[in-house]
Each structure stands twice: as C-alpha cells, then as structure tokens.
Backbone bond lengths (Angstrom), bond angles and torsions (degrees), N, CA, C in turn:
res aa  C-N    CA-C-N  psi(-1)  N-CA   C-N-CA  omega(-1)  CA-C   N-CA-C  phi
1 X - - - 1.466 - - 1.526 109.11 -
2 X 1.321 114.58 157.21 1.461 120.03 178.37 1.532 110.58 -61.88
3 X 1.328 115.56 148.94 1.446 120.55 170.70 1.524 109.68 -68.87
4 X 1.327 117.74 131.22 1.455 119.10 -178.50 1.533 111.15 -137.14
5 X 1.327 114.80 152.63 1.453 123.03 177.01 1.513 107.83 -115.26
6 X 1.314 117.68 129.33 1.466 121.62 178.76 1.517 110.22 -100.26
7 X 1.332 115.09 130.89 1.457 122.14 172.79 1.530 106.40 -110.96
8 X 1.326 118.45 100.88 1.464 120.80 -173.27 1.518 112.20 -65.23
9 X 1.318 116.04 149.48 1.467 121.78 178.91 1.518 110.07 -62.88
10 X 1.329 116.05 135.47 1.464 121.13 174.69 1.522 110.10 -69.52
11 X 1.322 115.98 -39.22 1.460 122.60 176.25 1.526 107.84 -131.78
12 X 1.310 116.30 124.01 1.466 119.94 -176.66 1.531 110.66 -75.22
13 X 1.340 116.36 128.48 1.459 122.53 176.64 1.523 108.63 -133.64
14 X 1.330 116.20 -172.20 1.458 120.74 177.54 1.521 112.38 -82.86
15 X 1.315 118.68 -1.32 1.456 121.01 -178.22 1.516 110.55 -63.31
16 X 1.338 118.10 136.62 1.459 120.87 179.33 1.529 110.95 -70.10
17 X 1.319 117.35 161.94 1.471 118.96 175.68 1.514 111.12 -62.14
18 X 1.308 114.50 150.02 1.479 121.34 175.62 1.522 108.11 -106.78
19 X 1.327 115.90 128.77 1.465 123.18 179.49 1.517 108.26 -112.41
20 X 1.349 116.93 126.34 1.456 122.67 -176.53 1.518 110.09 -113.77
21 X 1.348 115.76 128.19 1.472 122.60 179.71 1.519 109.20 -115.64
22 X 1.322 116.51 120.58 1.459 122.24 -176.59 1.528 112.40 -78.71
23 X 1.321 115.20 173.37 1.449 121.31 179.77 1.522 113.18 -93.79
24 X 1.325 115.23 -176.11 1.462 122.26 -177.34 1.517 111.34 -57.86
25 X 1.333 115.23 134.05 1.479 125.61 179.80 1.540 112.73 71.99
26 X 1.328 117.75 6.50 1.454 119.65 -179.48 1.518 112.17 -94.40
27 X 1.338 115.49 -172.13 1.456 123.47 174.14 1.525 107.65 -146.73
28 X 1.317 115.01 164.98 1.464 119.22 175.22 1.509 112.63 -61.24
29 X 1.345 116.60 -31.29 1.459 119.21 -178.72 1.534 112.86 -66.32
30 X 1.326 117.48 -23.25 1.461 119.60 175.74 1.517 111.77 -57.01
31 X 1.337 116.59 -25.49 1.449 122.08 -173.38 1.526 112.17 -101.48
32 X 1.328 118.04 13.45 1.451 121.94 -171.94 1.519 114.54 -57.00
33 X 1.346 117.59 -49.27 1.464 120.09 -177.12 1.522 111.55 -65.74
34 X 1.321 116.78 -46.47 1.471 120.13 178.98 1.522 110.01 -62.59
35 X 1.337 117.20 -42.14 1.457 120.31 179.97 1.517 111.22 -61.64
36 X 1.331 118.30 -44.14 1.454 119.99 -179.90 1.522 112.09 -64.15
37 X 1.311 116.72 -37.56 1.470 120.09 -178.90 1.523 110.72 -72.24
38 X 1.326 118.18 -34.58 1.454 120.80 177.94 1.524 112.26 -78.22
39 X 1.335 117.03 -7.98 1.467 121.54 179.15 1.525 111.75 -86.28
40 X 1.330 116.99 22.35 1.466 119.16 178.26 1.509 112.92 -68.03
41 X 1.351 117.22 -33.00 1.473 120.16 -177.54 1.528 113.15 -128.14
42 X 1.314 117.59 6.03 1.472 120.68 -176.65 1.501 109.51 -155.83
43 X 1.323 116.27 159.12 1.458 120.94 169.15 1.532 109.05 -72.11
44 X 1.310 116.45 137.68 1.466 121.07 178.14 1.522 107.39 -123.64
45 X 1.318 115.56 134.15 1.468 121.95 -179.29 1.532 108.98 -121.87
46 X 1.313 116.00 131.38 1.457 121.48 169.82 1.526 108.15 -110.58
47 X 1.314 115.91 143.10 1.460 120.13 -179.74 1.512 110.46 -118.93
48 X 1.318 115.00 156.58 1.472 120.54 161.85 1.517 105.55 -93.07
49 X 1.324 116.79 120.77 1.462 119.41 177.49 1.533 109.50 -66.51
50 X 1.322 116.46 159.77 1.468 119.13 178.89 1.524 110.97 -53.75
51 X 1.302 117.07 147.01 1.464 124.25 -179.26 1.532 113.41 68.03
52 X 1.353 115.86 16.13 1.459 122.89 177.53 1.527 108.96 -135.71
53 X 1.319 115.37 150.00 1.454 120.95 171.45 1.504 113.84 54.20
54 X 1.361 115.76 -131.28 1.445 121.47 -177.36 1.520 113.40 -93.34
55 X 1.323 117.69 3.06 1.460 120.16 -179.46 1.527 110.80 -80.50
56 X 1.342 117.02 162.75 1.476 119.86 -176.87 1.525 112.82 -59.89
57 X 1.318 113.86 146.14 1.450 120.45 171.00 1.518 107.84 -90.18
58 X 1.319 115.71 125.42 1.452 122.72 -174.09 1.531 109.80 -122.30
59 X 1.323 115.79 166.33 1.462 120.22 -177.07 1.529 112.57 -84.86
60 X 1.356 117.03 -10.96 1.456 119.85 -177.86 1.525 109.74 -129.40
61 X 1.349 115.68 162.07 1.456 120.41 -178.35 1.521 109.25 -150.64
62 X 1.331 116.20 45.28 1.459 121.14 179.91 1.524 109.64 -84.01
63 X 1.342 116.49 162.90 1.458 119.14 -179.90 1.512 112.66 -70.23
64 X 1.354 120.59 -33.50 1.458 117.97 171.17 1.532 111.89 -60.88
65 X 1.327 117.75 -35.85 1.490 120.70 176.57 1.527 110.61 -65.22
66 X 1.328 116.18 -47.55 1.460 120.38 -177.18 1.529 110.62 -65.02
67 X 1.328 116.55 -38.37 1.457 120.26 177.98 1.516 111.20 -66.05
68 X 1.324 117.34 -39.59 1.455 120.52 177.50 1.524 110.97 -63.26
69 X 1.336 116.82 -37.80 1.458 120.25 176.22 1.528 110.73 -61.47
70 X 1.338 116.40 -45.02 1.463 120.73 -179.22 1.532 110.47 -66.75
71 X 1.339 116.71 -36.25 1.462 120.48 179.24 1.519 110.44 -61.97
72 X 1.327 116.59 -40.46 1.467 120.67 178.48 1.515 110.51 -62.37
73 X 1.326 117.27 -43.28 1.448 120.81 177.61 1.520 111.73 -64.77
74 X 1.331 116.75 -44.03 1.454 121.01 -178.27 1.538 110.23 -58.97
75 X 1.294 116.77 -43.55 1.482 120.34 178.67 1.527 110.40 -65.30
76 X 1.314 116.00 -36.94 1.460 120.81 -178.28 1.529 112.03 -67.42
77 X 1.321 117.76 -39.83 1.470 120.32 -176.25 1.515 112.11 -90.95
78 X 1.336 117.49 -12.46 1.461 119.91 175.79 1.526 114.09 113.82
79 X 1.321 116.01 84.97 1.463 122.11 178.53 1.532 109.96 -77.67
80 X 1.335 117.75 154.34 1.454 125.95 1.45 1.533 111.91 -77.97
81 X 1.339 114.72 148.57 1.466 121.53 -178.97 1.502 108.54 -112.61
82 X 1.331 115.45 162.52 1.440 120.89 162.18 1.526 106.36 -88.04
83 X 1.312 117.07 143.43 1.458 121.81 -168.90 1.515 109.42 -129.70
84 X 1.334 115.40 130.21 1.465 122.63 177.36 1.524 108.60 -127.32
85 X 1.342 116.63 124.41 1.459 119.73 179.45 1.511 110.60 -135.28
86 X 1.329 115.63 136.65 1.448 121.46 178.24 1.529 110.18 -108.69
87 X 1.345 117.41 130.47 1.460 122.92 173.12 1.535 110.12 55.81
88 X 1.322 119.00 -118.66 1.462 120.66 177.80 1.519 110.95 -54.37
89 X 1.327 116.74 -41.49 1.458 120.49 177.78 1.519 111.90 -64.84
90 X 1.340 117.49 -31.04 1.444 121.15 175.60 1.510 112.49 -66.97
91 X 1.322 116.52 -39.03 1.465 119.60 176.89 1.513 110.67 -66.66
92 X 1.332 116.63 -40.96 1.464 119.83 177.04 1.526 110.71 -62.08
93 X 1.337 116.38 -39.52 1.469 121.38 178.26 1.515 110.48 -63.64
94 X 1.320 117.21 -45.48 1.471 120.76 178.18 1.525 111.94 -60.92
95 X 1.324 116.02 -42.41 1.465 120.05 178.51 1.525 110.17 -60.48
96 X 1.324 117.94 -43.74 1.458 120.80 178.77 1.522 110.99 -63.83
97 X 1.327 117.65 -46.72 1.455 121.84 -178.54 1.532 112.30 -60.34
98 X 1.330 116.76 -36.80 1.463 121.12 -179.12 1.534 112.63 -75.82
99 X 1.317 117.13 -30.68 1.461 120.85 -174.08 1.523 113.44 -99.71
100 X 1.340 117.28 -28.12 1.474 120.66 178.05 1.541 108.89 -137.51
101 X 1.339 116.16 66.02 1.459 119.33 -173.30 1.523 114.96 -62.87
102 X 1.311 118.24 -21.94 1.460 120.83 179.82 1.527 112.55 -65.95
103 X 1.333 116.69 -16.55 1.469 120.46 -178.22 1.519 112.46 -86.10
104 X 1.326 118.11 -9.00 1.470 121.77 -171.73 1.519 110.32 -126.68
105 X 1.336 116.44 129.13 1.476 121.49 176.40 1.521 110.92 -88.88
106 X 1.342 116.83 -55.94 1.448 122.42 176.03 1.521 108.56 -137.69
107 X 1.327 115.69 156.86 1.469 118.64 -175.57 1.521 109.85 -138.61
108 X 1.333 115.09 141.06 1.469 122.45 171.27 1.525 107.26 -115.61
109 X 1.319 116.88 123.90 1.462 122.16 177.36 1.528 107.28 -109.82
110 X 1.314 116.46 114.52 1.460 121.39 -173.42 1.520 111.75 -97.45
111 X 1.316 115.34 108.81 1.461 125.89 169.42 1.538 113.69 56.60
112 X 1.300 116.00 50.69 1.471 121.44 173.85 1.521 107.99 -158.24
113 X 1.315 117.03 156.75 1.458 122.47 179.34 1.527 109.66 -128.47
114 X 1.331 118.34 160.76 1.463 121.11 178.13 1.512 111.84 -80.54
115 X 1.329 115.51 63.40 1.451 123.59 -178.97 1.516 109.21 -139.26
116 X 1.312 116.58 163.32 1.468 121.75 173.50 1.514 109.36 -87.03
117 X 1.339 114.88 136.94 1.451 120.49 178.84 1.538 109.05 -107.93
118 X 1.313 115.59 162.46 1.474 119.40 -177.85 1.518 112.96 -102.90
119 X 1.357 117.66 -10.68 1.465 118.19 -179.77 1.524 109.93 -70.35
120 X 1.314 114.99 158.62 1.464 121.28 -177.63 1.524 108.64 -132.47
121 X 1.348 115.89 128.38 1.467 120.47 -176.96 1.527 112.46 -97.28
122 X 1.328 117.42 9.86 1.456 120.89 -176.53 1.527 111.87 -61.13
123 X 1.313 117.36 -29.98 1.476 119.97 -179.44 1.522 111.02 -60.60
124 X 1.333 117.08 -32.96 1.462 119.69 178.29 1.530 111.65 -70.67
125 X 1.324 115.38 -36.26 1.470 118.49 173.80 1.508 111.21 -62.13
126 X 1.317 115.96 -43.83 1.470 121.25 178.92 1.527 110.15 -59.93
127 X 1.345 116.92 -41.32 1.463 120.86 -178.44 1.528 110.69 -67.10
128 X 1.315 117.44 -42.54 1.474 119.58 179.40 1.512 110.59 -68.21
129 X 1.291 117.75 -39.40 1.460 120.28 178.03 1.538 111.66 -63.95
130 X 1.325 115.92 -29.75 1.467 120.43 -177.49 1.527 112.00 -76.48
131 X 1.332 118.08 -11.34 1.463 120.38 179.78 1.524 110.82 -64.82
132 X 1.324 116.76 124.75 1.452 122.31 176.64 1.522 109.17 -75.46
133 X 1.352 116.00 113.65 1.454 121.37 -177.98 1.516 113.68 -91.27
134 X 1.333 117.49 -0.78 1.456 122.27 -176.86 1.534 111.78 -61.37
135 X 1.315 116.41 120.32 1.449 121.56 176.04 1.522 114.50 67.02
136 X 1.311 116.75 14.93 1.473 120.61 -176.70 1.516 110.07 -75.82
137 X 1.359 117.38 129.11 1.447 119.96 -177.74 1.526 114.55 -134.96
138 X 1.345 117.90 -12.13 1.455 120.19 -178.20 1.513 110.87 -129.25
139 X 1.325 116.08 151.45 1.452 122.33 178.10 1.537 109.91 -65.48
140 X 1.333 116.66 -35.54 1.444 119.87 -179.47 1.510 111.88 -64.58
141 X 1.330 116.08 -40.97 1.468 119.35 178.47 1.524 110.04 -69.43
142 X 1.336 117.49 -37.83 1.457 119.92 177.03 1.520 110.28 -61.06
143 X 1.321 117.10 -41.34 1.466 121.19 178.97 1.514 110.16 -64.91
144 X 1.331 117.70 -41.21 1.472 120.14 178.12 1.511 111.89 -60.42
145 X 1.331 115.93 -44.95 1.465 120.25 -179.77 1.521 111.19 -67.41
146 X 1.345 117.23 -42.01 1.466 120.47 -177.80 1.515 111.71 -67.68
147 X 1.348 116.73 -24.17 1.470 120.30 179.82 1.528 111.87 -62.95
148 X 1.325 116.73 -19.92 1.466 119.84 176.26 1.529 111.55 -69.51
149 X 1.346 116.41 -17.58 1.466 120.78 -177.31 1.513 113.51 -116.92
150 X 1.362 117.08 -22.97 1.471 121.42 -178.72 1.528 108.16 -133.68
151 X 1.311 117.47 120.25 1.452 122.12 -178.47 1.522 112.47 -76.11
152 X 1.305 117.38 -36.30 1.470 122.47 -172.10 1.521 110.69 -71.44
153 X 1.329 115.54 116.78 1.471 121.26 -177.62 1.523 111.18 -64.07
154 X 1.320 117.74 -39.75 1.442 121.03 179.93 1.515 112.63 -64.86
155 X 1.328 116.69 -41.84 1.462 120.61 178.08 1.526 110.66 -64.08
156 X 1.345 116.58 -42.07 1.464 118.71 177.81 1.529 111.04 -59.21
157 X 1.319 116.67 -45.94 1.459 119.78 179.52 1.520 112.05 -60.19
158 X 1.322 115.14 -40.68 1.468 120.21 178.93 1.522 111.18 -63.65
159 X 1.347 116.61 -49.37 1.460 120.17 -178.52 1.544 111.42 -63.69
160 X 1.308 116.70 -38.67 1.463 120.31 -175.35 1.519 113.17 -68.75
161 X 1.342 117.38 -12.86 1.453 119.03 173.34 1.535 111.07 -67.24
162 X 1.319 116.88 -16.00 1.464 120.74 178.25 1.531 111.76 -99.81
163 X 1.303 117.34 10.93 1.480 121.41 177.12 1.524 109.59 -99.47
164 X 1.321 115.70 120.76 1.470 121.88 -178.97 1.533 108.44 -95.51
165 X 1.332 116.13 109.16 1.457 120.87 -179.37 1.525 112.62 -91.14
166 X 1.332 117.26 -5.45 1.474 121.49 -174.73 1.531 112.43 -110.32
167 X 1.293 117.34 9.76 1.462 120.12 179.41 1.535 110.57 -63.29
168 X 1.331 119.00 136.38 1.471 120.83 177.64 1.523 112.92 -59.19
169 X 1.342 116.17 -25.65 1.464 120.45 178.61 1.520 113.12 -86.37
170 X 1.330 116.93 3.72 1.454 120.28 -178.01 1.524 110.10 102.03
171 X 1.321 117.49 171.07 1.469 121.17 -177.88 1.526 112.12 -53.44
172 X 1.336 116.75 138.31 1.448 120.90 -179.34 1.519 109.19 -152.78
173 X 1.332 115.52 151.36 1.458 121.86 173.77 1.520 109.09 -83.44
174 X 1.332 116.12 139.73 1.449 121.45 175.48 1.524 111.87 -92.19
175 X 1.278 115.99 33.59 1.462 123.55 179.78 1.509 109.07 -125.17
176 X 1.327 116.79 136.68 1.463 121.58 178.93 1.527 107.49 -87.63
177 X 1.325 115.31 82.84 1.469 120.50 -175.24 1.534 112.34 -58.02
178 X 1.319 117.29 -38.70 1.457 119.85 -176.00 1.528 111.65 -59.95
179 X 1.332 116.04 -50.35 1.465 119.37 -179.40 1.523 111.26 -69.47
180 X 1.343 117.33 -42.37 1.450 118.92 -178.12 1.535 111.69 -63.06
181 X 1.304 117.03 -37.73 1.477 120.44 177.56 1.522 111.14 -68.70
182 X 1.334 116.03 -43.96 1.472 119.83 -178.51 1.508 111.92 -66.25
183 X 1.344 116.47 -33.28 1.464 121.30 -175.24 1.542 112.65 -97.97
184 X 1.330 117.23 8.87 1.472 118.85 -175.03 1.538 113.32 -55.96
185 X 1.348 120.10 -41.07 1.467 118.11 176.99 1.517 113.50 -59.57
186 X 1.331 116.34 -32.35 1.479 120.85 177.39 1.519 110.06 -73.43
187 X 1.333 117.14 -39.98 1.462 121.39 -178.46 1.523 112.23 -64.01
188 X 1.333 117.35 -43.38 1.462 118.85 179.89 1.525 111.00 -83.97
189 X 1.321 117.27 -7.43 1.451 121.45 179.33 1.530 112.13 -89.92
190 X 1.299 114.66 -162.85 1.465 122.45 178.02 1.525 107.14 -151.56
191 X 1.340 119.02 133.16 1.473 119.84 -172.57 1.503 115.91 -74.59
192 X 1.333 118.34 1.92 1.456 119.47 179.12 1.520 113.69 73.42
193 X 1.323 116.53 27.92 1.445 122.10 -177.98 1.523 110.85 -61.00
194 X 1.325 115.39 136.54 1.464 121.14 179.20 1.513 109.92 -104.92
195 X 1.336 115.87 -172.78 1.454 121.06 -178.76 1.518 110.74 99.19
196 X 1.343 115.69 -172.49 1.446 121.01 179.60 1.524 110.09 -142.40
197 X 1.318 114.81 144.46 1.452 122.10 170.35 1.532 106.33 -109.49
198 X 1.323 116.43 112.59 1.437 120.49 -169.60 1.512 115.80 -92.67
199 X 1.335 117.80 11.23 1.450 121.18 -179.41 1.536 110.00 -99.98
200 X 1.317 117.45 164.16 1.481 119.90 -178.25 1.524 112.24 -58.15
201 X 1.311 114.79 133.68 1.466 121.95 -179.65 1.528 108.97 -136.64
202 X 1.321 115.74 129.78 1.457 120.95 178.08 1.527 109.12 -107.88
203 X 1.341 115.57 123.49 1.443 121.54 172.37 1.534 107.08 -98.47
204 X 1.328 115.13 102.86 1.460 122.36 -173.00 1.532 108.05 -104.93
205 X 1.307 117.34 121.12 1.469 121.63 -174.46 1.521 110.77 -127.93
206 X 1.335 114.69 163.77 1.437 121.17 171.73 1.513 110.08 -88.74
207 X 1.335 117.42 139.23 1.465 120.18 -176.38 1.523 111.56 -65.29
208 X 1.350 117.06 -23.59 1.456 120.44 -178.91 1.531 112.27 -95.33
209 X 1.324 117.16 1.90 1.465 121.18 -179.33 1.525 109.98 -93.53
210 X 1.338 115.37 152.64 1.473 120.92 179.18 1.527 111.41 -117.05
211 X 1.319 116.52 20.12 1.461 119.71 -178.00 1.542 113.18 -76.92
212 X 1.320 117.63 -28.62 1.463 120.39 -179.25 1.536 107.58 -120.00
213 X 1.304 115.25 90.57 1.457 121.14 -175.52 1.524 111.08 -81.39
214 X 1.330 118.56 155.25 1.469 120.32 178.45 1.520 114.06 -54.65
215 X 1.316 116.36 -34.37 1.478 119.34 -178.50 1.520 112.94 -70.26
216 X 1.338 118.05 -10.57 1.469 120.45 177.00 1.542 112.28 -84.24
217 X 1.310 117.31 -8.75 1.470 119.32 -170.63 1.528 112.40 -66.32
218 X 1.321 117.50 -36.03 1.468 118.29 178.82 1.531 110.72 -64.05
219 X 1.322 116.67 -41.14 1.471 120.69 177.21 1.532 109.59 -62.67
220 X 1.314 116.89 -43.55 1.470 120.89 -179.37 1.526 109.93 -62.12
221 X 1.332 117.11 -47.77 1.464 120.56 -176.71 1.530 111.98 -66.25
222 X 1.326 117.68 -31.00 1.467 120.13 178.59 1.527 110.77 -64.68
223 X 1.328 117.20 -35.20 1.465 122.47 -178.77 1.528 111.65 -89.90
224 X 1.341 115.79 -33.26 1.459 121.86 -174.83 1.535 108.09 -128.62
225 X 1.325 117.64 79.49 1.467 120.64 -172.17 1.516 114.28 -64.30
226 X 1.337 118.42 -16.00 1.465 120.39 177.52 1.531 111.02 -104.58
227 X 1.326 114.88 26.30 1.465 120.24 -179.54 1.528 110.98 -67.09
228 X 1.336 114.84 140.30 1.439 123.13 169.96 1.526 107.60 -122.43
229 X 1.324 116.31 155.49 1.461 120.47 -175.50 1.529 109.09 -126.24
230 X 1.322 115.25 138.94 1.476 121.79 176.62 1.505 109.55 -146.28
231 X 1.312 116.01 149.63 1.470 121.47 178.80 1.530 109.55 -125.46
232 X 1.337 115.57 143.96 1.443 121.53 173.95 1.543 108.02 -98.50
233 X 1.314 118.40 115.25 1.471 121.10 -178.43 1.532 111.02 -59.87
234 X 1.322 115.40 135.97 1.447 121.26 174.31 1.507 114.75 78.82
235 X 1.317 118.37 5.06 1.476 121.37 -179.37 1.519 110.29 -105.52
236 X 1.335 114.64 150.74 1.453 121.22 174.41 1.513 111.00 -105.27
237 X 1.328 116.41 -147.67 1.462 121.34 -176.52 1.521 111.46 -64.59
238 X 1.331 117.92 -34.21 1.468 122.01 -179.69 1.527 109.90 -90.84
239 X 1.321 115.96 49.64 1.456 121.22 -172.61 1.502 114.69 -58.44
240 X 1.333 118.54 -31.88 1.468 120.71 -179.53 1.533 111.50 -71.09
241 X 1.337 116.88 -27.84 1.470 120.70 177.14 1.525 111.15 -86.67
242 X 1.325 117.13 -32.46 1.469 120.55 -176.20 1.518 112.11 -80.81
243 X 1.325 116.80 -35.46 1.470 122.81 -178.46 1.539 109.71 -132.67
244 X 1.331 116.81 62.45 1.472 119.19 -170.87 1.525 114.58 -60.84
245 X 1.343 117.67 -42.53 1.462 118.91 -176.08 1.541 110.29 -70.83
246 X 1.328 116.63 -39.78 1.457 119.83 178.31 1.532 111.00 -66.61
247 X 1.336 115.10 -40.35 1.464 120.47 176.66 1.521 110.86 -60.00
248 X 1.308 114.45 -51.19 1.461 121.12 -178.22 1.526 111.19 -58.06
249 X 1.320 118.07 -45.50 1.455 120.85 -176.80 1.525 110.96 -67.78
250 X 1.339 118.38 -37.76 1.450 121.36 178.74 1.526 110.36 -64.78
251 X 1.322 117.11 -42.04 1.459 122.03 178.16 1.530 109.33 -63.62
252 X 1.326 117.06 -45.18 1.465 119.89 -177.81 1.514 110.94 -61.89
253 X 1.318 117.81 -46.42 1.465 121.22 -178.93 1.525 110.85 -60.10
254 X 1.331 116.24 -43.11 1.463 119.88 -179.75 1.536 111.41 -65.04
255 X 1.314 117.23 -45.03 1.477 120.00 -174.83 1.523 112.20 -72.29
256 X 1.314 117.94 -23.78 1.469 119.75 -177.03 1.512 113.52 -104.26
257 X 1.334 118.28 -0.34 1.454 121.32 179.85 1.544 109.93 -63.70
258 X 1.322 118.03 144.54 1.473 120.84 177.78 1.521 110.58 -57.99
259 X 1.288 116.12 143.78 1.469 121.56 179.46 1.514 109.72 -67.20
260 X 1.327 114.93 133.54 1.470 120.93 176.54 1.517 109.41 -116.48
261 X 1.298 116.59 143.76 1.466 120.93 179.95 1.539 109.10 -66.15
262 X 1.338 117.63 143.98 1.462 120.35 176.85 1.518 111.08 -56.90
263 X 1.327 116.55 144.70 1.451 121.03 179.66 1.538 110.12 -68.29
C-alpha cells in the first residue's frame, strides 16, 4: 500500500476522512500544513503516490494504476472518502471517481482537467539526475549545485523535498526517475476513461493558470455532471502553495456544504 500520513481530527464529527493525492514530483509531506488545518473536524490522510517519496517504486505509472492505489487506501481508511487531488493526483482522483464511484463522496480537483496535455516534464527529471550527489550533506549545498540546472528558486526548493540526505547509502532521490521518464507521455496524457461520477465535484483552479481552459468544460461536465468551478485570484498552477489559506477555506466550504439534490 502507499505510504500515508494521518492527521487525526481535532474534533470528531460525522465528516468522512479526507484523502489528499499530490502532483508529479511531490510528496504527501508537501501538504502537511493544509492537511493539519483541514483536520479540524475529520481525519486527513496524505499519501506518497507510487514512484514518489516512501511509496513503492513500480514499473508502471498509468492512471488506472494510480487509481487502484488510491482505492486501496480509501478502503483501508474507511470509504466513502472525500478526495482531493492536485495535477497528476487530480487525474488519479478523477480516474478513481469514474471507475469506483462508491468509494468517493465528494471530490476536489485542483488545477487539472481530464484531457491530454502536450507539455513534457522530462527536462526536470534530467535536471535532478544531473545533480552531483558526491559528498553532499546540506540542503543549502544541494540547492547551490541544482541552481546550475534549474534557475527557479521555488522549483528547486520543491524538488529538493524529495532528496534524502540521511540515507545510509548516501544522498539519494526518493523519485523513481526511470519509470517517471518512461511513462511521461502517459502522465501528461489521459486514458480516455468514460462513465460519470454523479457526486459533487469542485474544479478549483488558479486564475493565472492555463491548465483548465474554458473549452474543457463540456468534457468535464460530461464526466462530472455535478461539477462546479472556482478560481483563486492571483494563483497559478501551484495554487495550494501560492494561496494556501484561500485554497484551504475554499476546499472546506465545498466539503462541508449541505447536500443538494442533483438538478
């Protein structure tokens, strides 16, 4: 099963557990602050997706695989769950909701759509692989070395959260670069899954992001007929990191709103 971190509810209520699935190159720990704050009335679980963090390294990384991983966790923590997925994790969440809808009560999809994209993240794998790990002992030195390959300070900080400097075997990345590189067309793609998820679904995007275009809405509504759309002003694709309090409050309001009958 996937590696997971439990954030116990501060006050026990009838709210179902919330399961959070991170995006490409992320880890469950990236979501620690938001998870703890959303654990005011429910248990919140963050996972390391396969080929990331402390979860198993596997030979495949398809969305049916990722959804099956999440299904196993959902059953373990007590389905139906509320489900939140960002980017790659959002696609995995959508795949699970469409194929095993009984496991999900409500879903938040953060800045991604059920479509194939043309961008390629392999350059980031190449940059991380190019980092010289010899004698590396501090995060500051790792950042200095990685700056030769990646200019963006924020991206470097994000990627370096997956660098283990305390491994007995010496510094190592907690990312399965081989599989992620080989499966990149699948990761940025979409398997064309059909069906419908008839429960409330929030597509939450950053106003400065171009991942969920207006022309995708018909496709979204065909698969998720109870879809709602919201944007966080001033946020891009990493909306949960750029506007964490606004993101958190929007998710909370959606997940706790009274149930309304389908139109």
